[in-house]
mmCIF file of the N, C-alpha and C atoms, coordinates in Angstrom:
data_MODEL
# 
_entry.id   MODEL 
# 
loop_
_atom_site.group_PDB 
_atom_site.id 
_atom_site.type_symbol 
_atom_site.label_atom_id 
_atom_site.label_alt_id 
_atom_site.label_comp_id 
_atom_site.label_asym_id 
_atom_site.label_entity_id 
_atom_site.label_seq_id 
_atom_site.pdbx_PDB_ins_code 
_atom_site.Cartn_x 
_atom_site.Cartn_y 
_atom_site.Cartn_z 
_atom_site.occupancy 
_atom_site.B_iso_or_equiv 
_atom_site.pdbx_formal_charge 
_atom_site.auth_seq_id 
_atom_site.auth_comp_id 
_atom_site.auth_asym_id 
_atom_site.auth_atom_id 
_atom_site.pdbx_PDB_model_num 
ATOM 1   N N  . MET A 1 1  ? 12.333  5.854   8.104   1.00 0.00 ? 1  MET A N  1 
ATOM 2   C CA . MET A 1 1  ? 11.216  5.865   6.774   1.00 0.00 ? 1  MET A CA 1 
ATOM 3   C C  . MET A 1 1  ? 11.675  5.719   5.611   1.00 0.00 ? 1  MET A C  1 
ATOM 4   N N  . ARG A 1 2  ? 11.197  5.803   5.318   1.00 0.00 ? 2  ARG A N  1 
ATOM 5   C CA . ARG A 1 2  ? 10.876  5.552   3.464   1.00 0.00 ? 2  ARG A CA 1 
ATOM 6   C C  . ARG A 1 2  ? 10.154  6.163   3.009   1.00 0.00 ? 2  ARG A C  1 
ATOM 7   N N  . LYS A 1 3  ? 10.736  7.292   1.638   1.00 0.00 ? 3  LYS A N  1 
ATOM 8   C CA . LYS A 1 3  ? 9.311   8.007   1.204   1.00 0.00 ? 3  LYS A CA 1 
ATOM 9   C C  . LYS A 1 3  ? 9.903   7.575   0.015   1.00 0.00 ? 3  LYS A C  1 
ATOM 10  N N  . ARG A 1 4  ? 8.565   7.086   -1.266  1.00 0.00 ? 4  ARG A N  1 
ATOM 11  C CA . ARG A 1 4  ? 8.422   7.354   -2.496  1.00 0.00 ? 4  ARG A CA 1 
ATOM 12  C C  . ARG A 1 4  ? 7.226   8.124   -3.315  1.00 0.00 ? 4  ARG A C  1 
ATOM 13  N N  . SER A 1 5  ? 8.094   8.714   -4.260  1.00 0.00 ? 5  SER A N  1 
ATOM 14  C CA . SER A 1 5  ? 6.861   9.854   -4.758  1.00 0.00 ? 5  SER A CA 1 
ATOM 15  C C  . SER A 1 5  ? 6.471   8.536   -6.181  1.00 0.00 ? 5  SER A C  1 
ATOM 16  N N  . LEU A 1 6  ? 4.843   8.539   -6.271  1.00 0.00 ? 6  LEU A N  1 
ATOM 17  C CA . LEU A 1 6  ? 4.186   8.069   -7.406  1.00 0.00 ? 6  LEU A CA 1 
ATOM 18  C C  . LEU A 1 6  ? 3.033   8.274   -7.794  1.00 0.00 ? 6  LEU A C  1 
ATOM 19  N N  . THR A 1 7  ? 2.724   8.041   -9.213  1.00 0.00 ? 7  THR A N  1 
ATOM 20  C CA . THR A 1 7  ? 1.414   7.797   -9.606  1.00 0.00 ? 7  THR A CA 1 
ATOM 21  C C  . THR A 1 7  ? 0.324   7.555   -9.256  1.00 0.00 ? 7  THR A C  1 
ATOM 22  N N  . ILE A 1 8  ? -0.288  7.915   -8.856  1.00 0.00 ? 8  ILE A N  1 
ATOM 23  C CA . ILE A 1 8  ? -1.315  7.343   -8.241  1.00 0.00 ? 8  ILE A CA 1 
ATOM 24  C C  . ILE A 1 8  ? -3.117  7.672   -8.242  1.00 0.00 ? 8  ILE A C  1 
ATOM 25  N N  . SER A 1 9  ? -3.201  7.060   -9.210  1.00 0.00 ? 9  SER A N  1 
ATOM 26  C CA . SER A 1 9  ? -4.675  7.861   -9.970  1.00 0.00 ? 9  SER A CA 1 
ATOM 27  C C  . SER A 1 9  ? -4.720  9.240   -10.725 1.00 0.00 ? 9  SER A C  1 
ATOM 28  N N  . GLY A 1 10 ? -3.894  9.567   -11.628 1.00 0.00 ? 10 GLY A N  1 
ATOM 29  C CA . GLY A 1 10 ? -3.205  10.031  -12.486 1.00 0.00 ? 10 GLY A CA 1 
ATOM 30  C C  . GLY A 1 10 ? -2.795  11.265  -11.839 1.00 0.00 ? 10 GLY A C  1 
ATOM 31  N N  . HIS A 1 11 ? -2.610  11.295  -10.130 1.00 0.00 ? 11 HIS A N  1 
ATOM 32  C CA . HIS A 1 11 ? -2.124  12.313  -9.661  1.00 0.00 ? 11 HIS A CA 1 
ATOM 33  C C  . HIS A 1 11 ? -0.157  12.299  -8.628  1.00 0.00 ? 11 HIS A C  1 
ATOM 34  N N  . ARG A 1 12 ? 0.649   12.960  -8.757  1.00 0.00 ? 12 ARG A N  1 
ATOM 35  C CA . ARG A 1 12 ? 1.508   12.343  -7.866  1.00 0.00 ? 12 ARG A CA 1 
ATOM 36  C C  . ARG A 1 12 ? 1.137   12.536  -6.642  1.00 0.00 ? 12 ARG A C  1 
ATOM 37  N N  . THR A 1 13 ? 2.121   11.562  -5.422  1.00 0.00 ? 13 THR A N  1 
ATOM 38  C CA . THR A 1 13 ? 1.799   12.056  -4.526  1.00 0.00 ? 13 THR A CA 1 
ATOM 39  C C  . THR A 1 13 ? 2.958   11.313  -3.762  1.00 0.00 ? 13 THR A C  1 
ATOM 40  N N  . SER A 1 14 ? 3.496   11.584  -2.487  1.00 0.00 ? 14 SER A N  1 
ATOM 41  C CA . SER A 1 14 ? 4.700   10.828  -1.960  1.00 0.00 ? 14 SER A CA 1 
ATOM 42  C C  . SER A 1 14 ? 3.690   9.955   -0.628  1.00 0.00 ? 14 SER A C  1 
ATOM 43  N N  . ILE A 1 15 ? 4.828   9.149   -0.262  1.00 0.00 ? 15 ILE A N  1 
ATOM 44  C CA . ILE A 1 15 ? 4.139   8.193   0.531   1.00 0.00 ? 15 ILE A CA 1 
ATOM 45  C C  . ILE A 1 15 ? 5.103   7.800   1.359   1.00 0.00 ? 15 ILE A C  1 
ATOM 46  N N  . ALA A 1 16 ? 5.356   7.878   3.175   1.00 0.00 ? 16 ALA A N  1 
ATOM 47  C CA . ALA A 1 16 ? 6.213   7.786   3.139   1.00 0.00 ? 16 ALA A CA 1 
ATOM 48  C C  . ALA A 1 16 ? 5.885   6.495   4.233   1.00 0.00 ? 16 ALA A C  1 
ATOM 49  N N  . LEU A 1 17 ? 6.988   4.974   4.438   1.00 0.00 ? 17 LEU A N  1 
ATOM 50  C CA . LEU A 1 17 ? 6.223   4.142   5.375   1.00 0.00 ? 17 LEU A CA 1 
ATOM 51  C C  . LEU A 1 17 ? 7.421   3.404   5.634   1.00 0.00 ? 17 LEU A C  1 
ATOM 52  N N  . GLU A 1 18 ? 7.962   2.329   6.776   1.00 0.00 ? 18 GLU A N  1 
ATOM 53  C CA . GLU A 1 18 ? 8.692   2.319   7.123   1.00 0.00 ? 18 GLU A CA 1 
ATOM 54  C C  . GLU A 1 18 ? 9.400   1.413   5.915   1.00 0.00 ? 18 GLU A C  1 
ATOM 55  N N  . PRO A 1 19 ? 10.891  0.333   6.308   1.00 0.00 ? 19 PRO A N  1 
ATOM 56  C CA . PRO A 1 19 ? 11.140  -0.082  5.000   1.00 0.00 ? 19 PRO A CA 1 
ATOM 57  C C  . PRO A 1 19 ? 10.192  -1.570  4.879   1.00 0.00 ? 19 PRO A C  1 
ATOM 58  N N  . ALA A 1 20 ? 10.553  -2.299  6.249   1.00 0.00 ? 20 ALA A N  1 
ATOM 59  C CA . ALA A 1 20 ? 9.434   -3.417  6.295   1.00 0.00 ? 20 ALA A CA 1 
ATOM 60  C C  . ALA A 1 20 ? 7.721   -3.429  5.290   1.00 0.00 ? 20 ALA A C  1 
ATOM 61  N N  . PHE A 1 21 ? 6.870   -2.492  5.951   1.00 0.00 ? 21 PHE A N  1 
ATOM 62  C CA . PHE A 1 21 ? 6.174   -1.742  5.076   1.00 0.00 ? 21 PHE A CA 1 
ATOM 63  C C  . PHE A 1 21 ? 5.998   -2.051  3.417   1.00 0.00 ? 21 PHE A C  1 
ATOM 64  N N  . TRP A 1 22 ? 6.785   -0.791  2.844   1.00 0.00 ? 22 TRP A N  1 
ATOM 65  C CA . TRP A 1 22 ? 7.613   -0.868  1.614   1.00 0.00 ? 22 TRP A CA 1 
ATOM 66  C C  . TRP A 1 22 ? 7.321   -2.504  0.596   1.00 0.00 ? 22 TRP A C  1 
ATOM 67  N N  . ASP A 1 23 ? 8.332   -3.714  1.393   1.00 0.00 ? 23 ASP A N  1 
ATOM 68  C CA . ASP A 1 23 ? 8.465   -5.143  1.396   1.00 0.00 ? 23 ASP A CA 1 
ATOM 69  C C  . ASP A 1 23 ? 7.134   -5.529  1.482   1.00 0.00 ? 23 ASP A C  1 
ATOM 70  N N  . ALA A 1 24 ? 6.192   -5.583  2.564   1.00 0.00 ? 24 ALA A N  1 
ATOM 71  C CA . ALA A 1 24 ? 5.283   -6.267  2.898   1.00 0.00 ? 24 ALA A CA 1 
ATOM 72  C C  . ALA A 1 24 ? 4.755   -5.548  1.260   1.00 0.00 ? 24 ALA A C  1 
ATOM 73  N N  . LEU A 1 25 ? 4.274   -4.278  1.047   1.00 0.00 ? 25 LEU A N  1 
ATOM 74  C CA . LEU A 1 25 ? 3.485   -3.979  -0.109  1.00 0.00 ? 25 LEU A CA 1 
ATOM 75  C C  . LEU A 1 25 ? 3.687   -4.736  -1.423  1.00 0.00 ? 25 LEU A C  1 
ATOM 76  N N  . GLU A 1 26 ? 5.037   -4.749  -1.716  1.00 0.00 ? 26 GLU A N  1 
ATOM 77  C CA . GLU A 1 26 ? 5.805   -5.509  -3.126  1.00 0.00 ? 26 GLU A CA 1 
ATOM 78  C C  . GLU A 1 26 ? 5.242   -6.727  -3.093  1.00 0.00 ? 26 GLU A C  1 
ATOM 79  N N  . ARG A 1 27 ? 5.219   -7.274  -1.620  1.00 0.00 ? 27 ARG A N  1 
ATOM 80  C CA . ARG A 1 27 ? 5.004   -8.873  -2.060  1.00 0.00 ? 27 ARG A CA 1 
ATOM 81  C C  . ARG A 1 27 ? 3.040   -9.041  -1.931  1.00 0.00 ? 27 ARG A C  1 
ATOM 82  N N  . MET A 1 28 ? 2.871   -7.654  -1.489  1.00 0.00 ? 28 MET A N  1 
ATOM 83  C CA . MET A 1 28 ? 1.383   -7.478  -1.659  1.00 0.00 ? 28 MET A CA 1 
ATOM 84  C C  . MET A 1 28 ? 0.992   -7.594  -3.159  1.00 0.00 ? 28 MET A C  1 
ATOM 85  N N  . ALA A 1 29 ? 1.693   -6.244  -3.835  1.00 0.00 ? 29 ALA A N  1 
ATOM 86  C CA . ALA A 1 29 ? 0.704   -6.515  -5.013  1.00 0.00 ? 29 ALA A CA 1 
ATOM 87  C C  . ALA A 1 29 ? 1.446   -7.640  -5.837  1.00 0.00 ? 29 ALA A C  1 
ATOM 88  N N  . ALA A 1 30 ? 2.643   -8.590  -5.525  1.00 0.00 ? 30 ALA A N  1 
ATOM 89  C CA . ALA A 1 30 ? 3.232   -8.851  -6.461  1.00 0.00 ? 30 ALA A CA 1 
ATOM 90  C C  . ALA A 1 30 ? 1.986   -10.406 -6.004  1.00 0.00 ? 30 ALA A C  1 
ATOM 91  N N  . SER A 1 31 ? 0.840   -10.335 -5.149  1.00 0.00 ? 31 SER A N  1 
ATOM 92  C CA . SER A 1 31 ? 0.694   -12.110 -4.547  1.00 0.00 ? 31 SER A CA 1 
ATOM 93  C C  . SER A 1 31 ? -0.823  -11.330 -5.513  1.00 0.00 ? 31 SER A C  1 
ATOM 94  N N  . ARG A 1 32 ? -1.001  -10.465 -6.187  1.00 0.00 ? 32 ARG A N  1 
ATOM 95  C CA . ARG A 1 32 ? -2.360  -10.141 -6.527  1.00 0.00 ? 32 ARG A CA 1 
ATOM 96  C C  . ARG A 1 32 ? -1.926  -9.380  -7.998  1.00 0.00 ? 32 ARG A C  1 
ATOM 97  N N  . GLY A 1 33 ? -0.686  -9.870  -8.586  1.00 0.00 ? 33 GLY A N  1 
ATOM 98  C CA . GLY A 1 33 ? -1.129  -9.588  -9.942  1.00 0.00 ? 33 GLY A CA 1 
ATOM 99  C C  . GLY A 1 33 ? -0.787  -8.131  -10.087 1.00 0.00 ? 33 GLY A C  1 
ATOM 100 N N  . LEU A 1 34 ? -0.359  -7.580  -9.047  1.00 0.00 ? 34 LEU A N  1 
ATOM 101 C CA . LEU A 1 34 ? -0.313  -5.789  -9.445  1.00 0.00 ? 34 LEU A CA 1 
ATOM 102 C C  . LEU A 1 34 ? 0.337   -5.239  -9.060  1.00 0.00 ? 34 LEU A C  1 
ATOM 103 N N  . THR A 1 35 ? 1.289   -3.557  -10.059 1.00 0.00 ? 35 THR A N  1 
ATOM 104 C CA . THR A 1 35 ? 2.464   -3.337  -9.470  1.00 0.00 ? 35 THR A CA 1 
ATOM 105 C C  . THR A 1 35 ? 1.980   -2.657  -7.964  1.00 0.00 ? 35 THR A C  1 
ATOM 106 N N  . VAL A 1 36 ? 2.790   -1.925  -7.827  1.00 0.00 ? 36 VAL A N  1 
ATOM 107 C CA . VAL A 1 36 ? 2.539   -1.683  -6.489  1.00 0.00 ? 36 VAL A CA 1 
ATOM 108 C C  . VAL A 1 36 ? 1.962   0.040   -6.252  1.00 0.00 ? 36 VAL A C  1 
ATOM 109 N N  . PRO A 1 37 ? 2.226   0.843   -7.343  1.00 0.00 ? 37 PRO A N  1 
ATOM 110 C CA . PRO A 1 37 ? 1.118   1.782   -7.828  1.00 0.00 ? 37 PRO A CA 1 
ATOM 111 C C  . PRO A 1 37 ? -0.231  1.755   -8.177  1.00 0.00 ? 37 PRO A C  1 
ATOM 112 N N  . GLN A 1 38 ? -0.802  0.296   -8.373  1.00 0.00 ? 38 GLN A N  1 
ATOM 113 C CA . GLN A 1 38 ? -1.689  0.233   -8.894  1.00 0.00 ? 38 GLN A CA 1 
ATOM 114 C C  . GLN A 1 38 ? -2.880  -0.490  -7.495  1.00 0.00 ? 38 GLN A C  1 
ATOM 115 N N  . LEU A 1 39 ? -1.778  -0.971  -6.979  1.00 0.00 ? 39 LEU A N  1 
ATOM 116 C CA . LEU A 1 39 ? -2.207  -1.925  -5.655  1.00 0.00 ? 39 LEU A CA 1 
ATOM 117 C C  . LEU A 1 39 ? -2.581  -0.485  -4.658  1.00 0.00 ? 39 LEU A C  1 
ATOM 118 N N  . ILE A 1 40 ? -1.594  0.491   -4.180  1.00 0.00 ? 40 ILE A N  1 
ATOM 119 C CA . ILE A 1 40 ? -2.252  0.998   -3.672  1.00 0.00 ? 40 ILE A CA 1 
ATOM 120 C C  . ILE A 1 40 ? -2.787  2.092   -3.651  1.00 0.00 ? 40 ILE A C  1 
ATOM 121 N N  . ALA A 1 41 ? -3.382  2.458   -5.113  1.00 0.00 ? 41 ALA A N  1 
ATOM 122 C CA . ALA A 1 41 ? -4.112  3.146   -6.135  1.00 0.00 ? 41 ALA A CA 1 
ATOM 123 C C  . ALA A 1 41 ? -5.741  2.363   -5.440  1.00 0.00 ? 41 ALA A C  1 
ATOM 124 N N  . ARG A 1 42 ? -6.188  1.218   -5.943  1.00 0.00 ? 42 ARG A N  1 
ATOM 125 C CA . ARG A 1 42 ? -7.229  0.212   -4.984  1.00 0.00 ? 42 ARG A CA 1 
ATOM 126 C C  . ARG A 1 42 ? -7.698  0.367   -3.601  1.00 0.00 ? 42 ARG A C  1 
ATOM 127 N N  . ILE A 1 43 ? -6.232  0.398   -2.332  1.00 0.00 ? 43 ILE A N  1 
ATOM 128 C CA . ILE A 1 43 ? -6.615  0.442   -1.167  1.00 0.00 ? 43 ILE A CA 1 
ATOM 129 C C  . ILE A 1 43 ? -7.244  2.309   -0.940  1.00 0.00 ? 43 ILE A C  1 
ATOM 130 N N  . ASP A 1 44 ? -6.321  3.442   -1.909  1.00 0.00 ? 44 ASP A N  1 
ATOM 131 C CA . ASP A 1 44 ? -7.048  4.389   -1.675  1.00 0.00 ? 44 ASP A CA 1 
ATOM 132 C C  . ASP A 1 44 ? -8.213  5.005   -1.783  1.00 0.00 ? 44 ASP A C  1 
ATOM 133 N N  . GLU A 1 45 ? -8.870  4.375   -3.101  1.00 0.00 ? 45 GLU A N  1 
ATOM 134 C CA . GLU A 1 45 ? -10.213 4.784   -3.156  1.00 0.00 ? 45 GLU A CA 1 
ATOM 135 C C  . GLU A 1 45 ? -11.007 3.225   -2.041  1.00 0.00 ? 45 GLU A C  1 
ATOM 136 N N  . GLU A 1 46 ? -11.074 2.820   -1.746  1.00 0.00 ? 46 GLU A N  1 
ATOM 137 C CA . GLU A 1 46 ? -11.379 1.716   -0.130  1.00 0.00 ? 46 GLU A CA 1 
ATOM 138 C C  . GLU A 1 46 ? -11.185 1.900   1.107   1.00 0.00 ? 46 GLU A C  1 
ATOM 139 N N  . ARG A 1 47 ? -10.420 3.045   1.082   1.00 0.00 ? 47 ARG A N  1 
ATOM 140 C CA . ARG A 1 47 ? -10.595 3.475   2.378   1.00 0.00 ? 47 ARG A CA 1 
ATOM 141 C C  . ARG A 1 47 ? -11.150 4.566   3.133   1.00 0.00 ? 47 ARG A C  1 
ATOM 142 N N  . ALA A 1 48 ? -11.400 3.976   4.201   1.00 0.00 ? 48 ALA A N  1 
ATOM 143 C CA . ALA A 1 48 ? -12.562 4.932   5.367   1.00 0.00 ? 48 ALA A CA 1 
ATOM 144 C C  . ALA A 1 48 ? -10.995 5.838   6.339   1.00 0.00 ? 48 ALA A C  1 
ATOM 145 N N  . GLU A 1 49 ? -9.652  5.562   6.559   1.00 0.00 ? 49 GLU A N  1 
ATOM 146 C CA . GLU A 1 49 ? -9.389  6.568   7.108   1.00 0.00 ? 49 GLU A CA 1 
ATOM 147 C C  . GLU A 1 49 ? -8.830  7.436   5.845   1.00 0.00 ? 49 GLU A C  1 
ATOM 148 N N  . PRO A 1 50 ? -8.677  8.199   7.081   1.00 0.00 ? 50 PRO A N  1 
ATOM 149 C CA . PRO A 1 50 ? -8.206  9.809   5.943   1.00 0.00 ? 50 PRO A CA 1 
ATOM 150 C C  . PRO A 1 50 ? -7.199  9.491   5.928   1.00 0.00 ? 50 PRO A C  1 
ATOM 151 N N  . ASN A 1 51 ? -5.821  9.331   6.763   1.00 0.00 ? 51 ASN A N  1 
ATOM 152 C CA . ASN A 1 51 ? -4.783  8.949   5.900   1.00 0.00 ? 51 ASN A CA 1 
ATOM 153 C C  . ASN A 1 51 ? -4.244  7.955   5.721   1.00 0.00 ? 51 ASN A C  1 
ATOM 154 N N  . LEU A 1 52 ? -3.533  8.333   4.274   1.00 0.00 ? 52 LEU A N  1 
ATOM 155 C CA . LEU A 1 52 ? -2.834  7.202   3.123   1.00 0.00 ? 52 LEU A CA 1 
ATOM 156 C C  . LEU A 1 52 ? -2.523  6.140   3.790   1.00 0.00 ? 52 LEU A C  1 
ATOM 157 N N  . SER A 1 53 ? -1.141  6.903   4.525   1.00 0.00 ? 53 SER A N  1 
ATOM 158 C CA . SER A 1 53 ? -0.863  5.697   5.644   1.00 0.00 ? 53 SER A CA 1 
ATOM 159 C C  . SER A 1 53 ? -0.545  4.814   5.997   1.00 0.00 ? 53 SER A C  1 
ATOM 160 N N  . SER A 1 54 ? -1.848  5.093   7.020   1.00 0.00 ? 54 SER A N  1 
ATOM 161 C CA . SER A 1 54 ? -2.569  4.351   7.727   1.00 0.00 ? 54 SER A CA 1 
ATOM 162 C C  . SER A 1 54 ? -3.099  3.691   6.551   1.00 0.00 ? 54 SER A C  1 
ATOM 163 N N  . SER A 1 55 ? -3.732  3.794   6.157   1.00 0.00 ? 55 SER A N  1 
ATOM 164 C CA . SER A 1 55 ? -4.656  2.782   5.520   1.00 0.00 ? 55 SER A CA 1 
ATOM 165 C C  . SER A 1 55 ? -3.867  1.710   4.700   1.00 0.00 ? 55 SER A C  1 
ATOM 166 N N  . LEU A 1 56 ? -2.614  2.220   4.296   1.00 0.00 ? 56 LEU A N  1 
ATOM 167 C CA . LEU A 1 56 ? -1.641  1.467   4.217   1.00 0.00 ? 56 LEU A CA 1 
ATOM 168 C C  . LEU A 1 56 ? -0.913  -0.129  5.062   1.00 0.00 ? 56 LEU A C  1 
ATOM 169 N N  . ARG A 1 57 ? -0.643  0.955   5.941   1.00 0.00 ? 57 ARG A N  1 
ATOM 170 C CA . ARG A 1 57 ? -0.174  -0.177  6.966   1.00 0.00 ? 57 ARG A CA 1 
ATOM 171 C C  . ARG A 1 57 ? -1.933  -0.860  7.136   1.00 0.00 ? 57 ARG A C  1 
ATOM 172 N N  . VAL A 1 58 ? -2.589  -0.792  7.616   1.00 0.00 ? 58 VAL A N  1 
ATOM 173 C CA . VAL A 1 58 ? -4.021  -1.704  8.459   1.00 0.00 ? 58 VAL A CA 1 
ATOM 174 C C  . VAL A 1 58 ? -4.290  -2.400  7.105   1.00 0.00 ? 58 VAL A C  1 
ATOM 175 N N  . ALA A 1 59 ? -4.338  -1.982  5.268   1.00 0.00 ? 59 ALA A N  1 
ATOM 176 C CA . ALA A 1 59 ? -4.304  -3.007  3.897   1.00 0.00 ? 59 ALA A CA 1 
ATOM 177 C C  . ALA A 1 59 ? -3.433  -4.241  4.502   1.00 0.00 ? 59 ALA A C  1 
ATOM 178 N N  . ILE A 1 60 ? -1.942  -3.608  4.627   1.00 0.00 ? 60 ILE A N  1 
ATOM 179 C CA . ILE A 1 60 ? -0.647  -4.953  4.517   1.00 0.00 ? 60 ILE A CA 1 
ATOM 180 C C  . ILE A 1 60 ? -1.169  -6.020  6.143   1.00 0.00 ? 60 ILE A C  1 
ATOM 181 N N  . LEU A 1 61 ? -1.311  -5.520  6.835   1.00 0.00 ? 61 LEU A N  1 
ATOM 182 C CA . LEU A 1 61 ? -1.684  -6.227  8.130   1.00 0.00 ? 61 LEU A CA 1 
ATOM 183 C C  . LEU A 1 61 ? -3.020  -6.864  8.114   1.00 0.00 ? 61 LEU A C  1 
ATOM 184 N N  . GLY A 1 62 ? -3.580  -6.633  7.154   1.00 0.00 ? 62 GLY A N  1 
ATOM 185 C CA . GLY A 1 62 ? -5.114  -7.323  6.790   1.00 0.00 ? 62 GLY A CA 1 
ATOM 186 C C  . GLY A 1 62 ? -4.474  -8.438  6.022   1.00 0.00 ? 62 GLY A C  1 
ATOM 187 N N  . TRP A 1 63 ? -4.128  -8.543  5.026   1.00 0.00 ? 63 TRP A N  1 
ATOM 188 C CA . TRP A 1 63 ? -3.280  -9.060  4.273   1.00 0.00 ? 63 TRP A CA 1 
ATOM 189 C C  . TRP A 1 63 ? -2.430  -10.703 4.551   1.00 0.00 ? 63 TRP A C  1 
ATOM 190 N N  . ALA A 1 64 ? -0.841  -9.710  5.734   1.00 0.00 ? 64 ALA A N  1 
ATOM 191 C CA . ALA A 1 64 ? -0.473  -10.175 6.224   1.00 0.00 ? 64 ALA A CA 1 
ATOM 192 C C  . ALA A 1 64 ? -0.731  -11.597 7.433   1.00 0.00 ? 64 ALA A C  1 
ATOM 193 N N  . LEU A 1 65 ? -2.104  -11.023 8.044   1.00 0.00 ? 65 LEU A N  1 
ATOM 194 C CA . LEU A 1 65 ? -2.744  -11.894 8.656   1.00 0.00 ? 65 LEU A CA 1 
ATOM 195 C C  . LEU A 1 65 ? -3.617  -13.017 8.015   1.00 0.00 ? 65 LEU A C  1 
ATOM 196 N N  . SER A 1 66 ? -4.028  -12.680 6.657   1.00 0.00 ? 66 SER A N  1 
ATOM 197 C CA . SER A 1 66 ? -4.731  -13.535 6.294   1.00 0.00 ? 66 SER A CA 1 
ATOM 198 C C  . SER A 1 66 ? -3.953  -14.271 5.135   1.00 0.00 ? 66 SER A C  1 
ATOM 199 N N  . GLU A 1 67 ? -2.869  -13.768 5.425   1.00 0.00 ? 67 GLU A N  1 
ATOM 200 C CA . GLU A 1 67 ? -1.632  -14.586 4.464   1.00 0.00 ? 67 GLU A CA 1 
ATOM 201 C C  . GLU A 1 67 ? -1.616  -16.487 5.699   1.00 0.00 ? 67 GLU A C  1 
ATOM 202 N N  . ARG A 1 68 ? -1.554  -16.144 6.605   1.00 0.00 ? 68 ARG A N  1 
ATOM 203 C CA . ARG A 1 68 ? -0.791  -16.709 7.828   1.00 0.00 ? 68 ARG A CA 1 
ATOM 204 C C  . ARG A 1 68 ? -1.722  -17.595 8.096   1.00 0.00 ? 68 ARG A C  1 
ATOM 205 N N  . LEU A 1 69 ? -3.336  -17.735 7.511   1.00 0.00 ? 69 LEU A N  1 
ATOM 206 C CA . LEU A 1 69 ? -4.538  -17.997 7.808   1.00 0.00 ? 69 LEU A CA 1 
ATOM 207 C C  . LEU A 1 69 ? -4.422  -19.763 7.401   1.00 0.00 ? 69 LEU A C  1 
# 
């Protein structure tokens, strides 16, 4: 696990994800012309899951699957 501290929507938070998920999150953000904190803020706003780390993993999975179609 790799933990990062970020400012999301004006508040500081720490997120722990496996390195492969951080790498995918960086690629996902770049593909959308966003910074990683901007992308996380968007996912945070739209999430139905109470856990942000889980929501990020699900969003990354959905993006990865759509990229392969």
